[in-house]
C-alpha positions as a printed Julia matrix, in Angstrom:
89×3 Matrix{Float64}:
   0.0    0.0    0.0
   1.34   3.43  -0.94
   0.85   6.42   1.34
  -0.47   9.62  -0.17
   1.63  12.62   0.87
   1.68  16.24  -0.17
   4.42  17.6   -2.37
   4.26  21.04  -0.73
   5.05  22.28   2.72
   2.51  23.68   5.11
   0.63  26.72   3.86
   0.55  28.55   7.18
   4.08  28.37   8.46
   4.47  30.05  11.85
   6.92  32.9   11.64
   8.05  35.51  14.15
   7.04  38.43  11.9
   3.41  37.28  11.82
   2.78  38.55  15.37
   1.73  42.17  15.91
   4.52  44.49  16.91
   4.38  46.5   20.15
   3.64  49.62  18.09
   0.68  47.92  16.42
  -0.63  46.71  19.77
  -0.29  50.24  21.18
  -2.24  51.63  18.21
  -5.0   49.07  18.74
  -5.08  49.91  22.43
  -5.36  53.63  21.65
  -8.26  52.97  19.27
 -10.09  50.62  21.65
 -12.56  53.28  22.97
 -13.62  54.0   19.38
 -14.0   50.3   18.65
 -16.12  49.75  21.75
 -18.33  52.73  20.92
 -18.82  51.51  17.36
 -19.76  48.04  18.62
 -22.29  49.61  20.98
 -23.77  51.6   18.08
 -23.97  48.5   15.93
 -25.66  46.62  18.78
 -28.26  49.39  19.14
 -28.93  49.37  15.41
 -29.28  45.59  15.29
 -31.68  45.68  18.24
 -33.82  48.22  16.41
 -33.94  45.99  13.33
 -35.69  43.19  15.21
 -38.8   45.22  15.91
 -40.5   48.47  15.11
 -38.18  51.13  16.59
 -39.7   53.04  19.45
 -38.54  56.18  21.26
 -36.25  54.2   23.57
 -34.48  52.6   20.6
 -34.06  55.99  18.96
 -32.54  57.41  22.15
 -30.21  54.45  22.48
 -29.01  54.9   18.89
 -28.53  58.66  19.36
 -26.58  58.08  22.58
 -24.39  55.47  20.88
 -23.71  57.83  17.94
 -22.67  60.57  20.37
 -20.31  58.12  22.08
 -18.73  57.21  18.74
 -18.24  60.87  17.85
 -16.79  61.68  21.28
 -14.4   58.73  21.12
 -13.27  59.69  17.61
 -12.8   63.3   18.7
 -10.71  62.34  21.71
  -8.59  60.02  19.57
  -8.07  62.72  16.94
  -7.17  65.3   19.6
  -4.82  62.98  21.48
  -1.21  64.09  21.42
   0.89  62.1   18.98
   3.47  61.17  21.6
   0.74  59.49  23.67
   0.1   57.09  20.8
   3.75  56.12  20.42
   5.05  53.13  22.36
   7.29  54.09  25.24
   5.68  57.47  25.84
   7.09  60.84  24.85
  10.28  60.7   22.82
């Protein structure tokens, strides 16, 4: 009986460069308030899709939109050195 084997190596070879760098992790961490606010907005919109939106749903969506805008504003106004790994130069 002959064994069937592949002629190629593994497609997903683990490599050290595949992991996020500390700078990329710091950027993700800095953007996390915006990500959380956008998830909350999406959750409010999905909840409103399941039924006829009422005043409470509209308020929840408006509140979530304001949170997204506030989080984006604070990220845009953050000093650049705060976003760099290791703090200020």
